N, C-alpha and C positions, 0 to 999 in steps of 0.2 A: 504494500500500500504506500502511495506517495506521501511524503511529508508536506502537507499543505500548510501554508502560512496564513491563509485567509485574507490576503491583501487585495484580492480582485475587487476593482471598483473603488478602492480607498483613494482619497485625494491627498497628495503629498506635496508640500512646499519645501524647496531647498534653496537657501540663499548661498551665493557663491557656487552655483551649480554648473558653471560652464566649463570647468576643468578640474583636474585632480580628483580628490576624494569626492567632492560634490558631484562631479559628472559621473563618476563610476557608480555612485549611490543612486543617482537618477536613473541610470541604465538598468540597474538591478531591480529597483522598484517597478519600473515599467515592464521588465521581463516577468515580474510576479503578477502582472495584471492591474497594477495601480495606475491612476491618472496622476501625472507628474507635472509640476510647474517649477521652473527655476528662474532665478534673477541674478543679475550681475551688472557691473558698471560698463562693460564693453560690448557694444552691439555686435562687432565682428566675432568675438568669442562665442556669444550666444547663438549667432547664426551657424557657426561651425558646429557647435554642440547639437543643434537641432538637426542639421544635415547628417551628422554621424549617427544620430539615433534613428532618423528616418531610413538610413541605409540598412539598419537592422530591423526595420519594420516596426519601429517604436515611435510613439508620438510624445510630444512635450510642448507645454506652453511656456513661452519665454517672455521676459520683460526686462528692459534695461533701466536701471535706476541706481541711485546712491542710497544705500540703506540707512545712512545717517540723516537723510531727509525724511523725517517721520511722516509727513503728509503723503509723500510719494510711496513710502514703504507700506503704509496702511492702505493706500489706494491699490497697490499691487495685490495685497491680500483680498481686497474686495473684488478685484477683477478675476482672481482665481475662483472665488466662490461663485461669482456670476457665471463664469464660463464652464466650470467643472461641477458646480452644484452643491459643494459642501467642503468641509475641511476636516481631515482626520489626523494628519501627521505633519508637524512643522519642525523643520531642521534648520537651526541657526548655525550654518557651516562657514559663512564668510569670515575672513580674518586677515590681519596684516601684522607684519613684524618689522621692526627697525632695530638694527644691530649697531651699537656703538657704546663707548664707555659711558657710565652713569653721569659723570660730571659734564659730559658734552651734550646731554639731552636738553632740548628746548621745551618750553611750555607747549608750543604748537605740536611738536612731535609726540609728547606725552598725550595730549588731547586727541591726536589722530588715532593712536593705538587704542586708547580707552573708548573713544566714540564708536569705533568699528567693532572691537572685540568684546566690549562689555555693554555699553549703552544701547547699541543696536540690538544686542541679544535681549536685553531687558524689554525693549519695545516689541521685538518679535514675539517674545513670550507673552507679553501683555495682550497683544492683538490676538494671538492664537487662543489663549485661554478664554478671552471674552467671547470669541466666535464659537469655540467648542461648548462653552456653557450655554450660550444662546441656542445652539443646535440641540443640546440635551442628550448627546450620545457619547460624550467623553472624547478622549483622544490621547495622543502622545506628543510630547515636545522633547527634542533632543538638541543639546547644545555642545558645540565644539569647544573642548578644553585643549590641553596639551600636556606632554610629559613635564613641561616646565611648571605645571600646577603641582606636581609631586616633587620634582627636583629642579629648582630654577637654575638658570644659566647666567653667568656673568656677561655683561655687555648686552643684556636684553631686559632691563629692569621693567619697563612698562608692559612688555609682552607677558612675562611671567606673572606679574601682579594681576593683569587682566584675566589670565586664564585660571589662576587660583580663585579669583572672584567668581568666575563662571561656575566652577564646581560648587562653591558655597551657595550661589544664587539658585542653582538647579536643585540642590538638596532642600533649600527653604521652600521653593515653589512646589516640590513634591509633597511636602507637608501641608501647604495651604490649599492645594488644588485636588487633593485625593478624594474629597467628598463629592467632587464633580466627575469622578472616574477619569481624571486626567493624570497620566503618569509623566514625570519629568526626570530626565537623566542627562548626564554629560558624558562625553566620550573622549578618551585620551589616545590619540594616535601616537605610535612610536615613531621610529625613523622610517618615514614613508617616502618612497621615491616619487616625487611630484615636481612639476616645473618650479614650484616655490622653494623646494628643498634641494634640488639636484646640485646646484652650485656649491652649497655647503657640504653635501655628501662627498663631492669630488675633492674637497679640501681637507677632510677629516677621515678618520678611520673609526666609524661608529660601530662596525661589525663586532669589534672587541667587547662591546657592552651587551651584546644580544645573544642569548643562548640558542635561539633558533637559527643563528648563523646566516641570516639574510636580512636585507632591508625589506620592509613591508611594501605591499602594492596597494594602490587605491582600492582594488577589489577586496582586499582583506578587510578594510574598514566597511566597504559597502555591504559585504555579506553579514558582518556583525550588526550593522545598523538596521538592515532590513529585518533580521531576526528579532532584535530587541524592540523594534517598533510593532511587531506583529502580536496577535493575541496569544501566540505560543509563549510569549515572554511576559504575560500579564501580571506575574507576581514579582517582576524585577522593577524596582522603583526607588528613586531617591539616592542612587549610587552613581559612581562613574564607571564606565565600561573601558577597561584597559586593553587596548589592542596594540601590543608593543613587542611581541615575540619574546616576552620575558625580560625585557631590558632592565638590568640591574635588579632582577628578582633576588639575586645574591650579590655579595660584595665581589666575588670572583666568578663572573659569568662565563669565563672560558674554561672553567675547571674540567668539564666533561670531555673537552677536546685535548686537554694537556695531560690528563691522568687516566688514559685508557688502560684497562687491565686485560 
């Protein structure tokens, strides 16, 4: 008997869905029969994403906007509900990182990271929760955190702070929204090979920290997010989902490779 996830006909919104983890997640939800909407800042990337999905026989609704513009962000949600009929799963996936020494950060750079990584997540959660409550059938909200929420990195102060806040925000909302049958979780990608991360991966040797001995793929996150958003995961709530290949699960992550018997 097939392991059905029950996502047929569910409506899914993914911010930052034109590339990387967001795009892979959009593809996997669509393969599961969900109706998918994505947004991003760049029209060209959204058009390319739509074309790539159509080549696979999958459909997606796209809209270009700046998620820091609350009026346009909420309007995007309204457009999705008007076109697709409802809202079941909302994924705040969009994010940005600036890497530089702490003492060199400007107020403007701090605000840029916080506005995209945290404030827009707050607004996305608020919109989704209100809509799901009005609809009366509950839903799932997933928020992108980062391994830096667990172990911050030097030279990325606002990024790590914003992602730690996302984990806290998600746990709090899980407690507040549970009575409405709305589950809220955050997810922590490990070292994932995406356009955003590849330059950094080429400059460092992150494999040494990962017992699974490989970098993650966007599909690794997509599979986890699709499952945790489904009714099969209905008792998973208020936690972060760690998809890291075991990164730093022990202090000596290469032990099994260097101590073969």
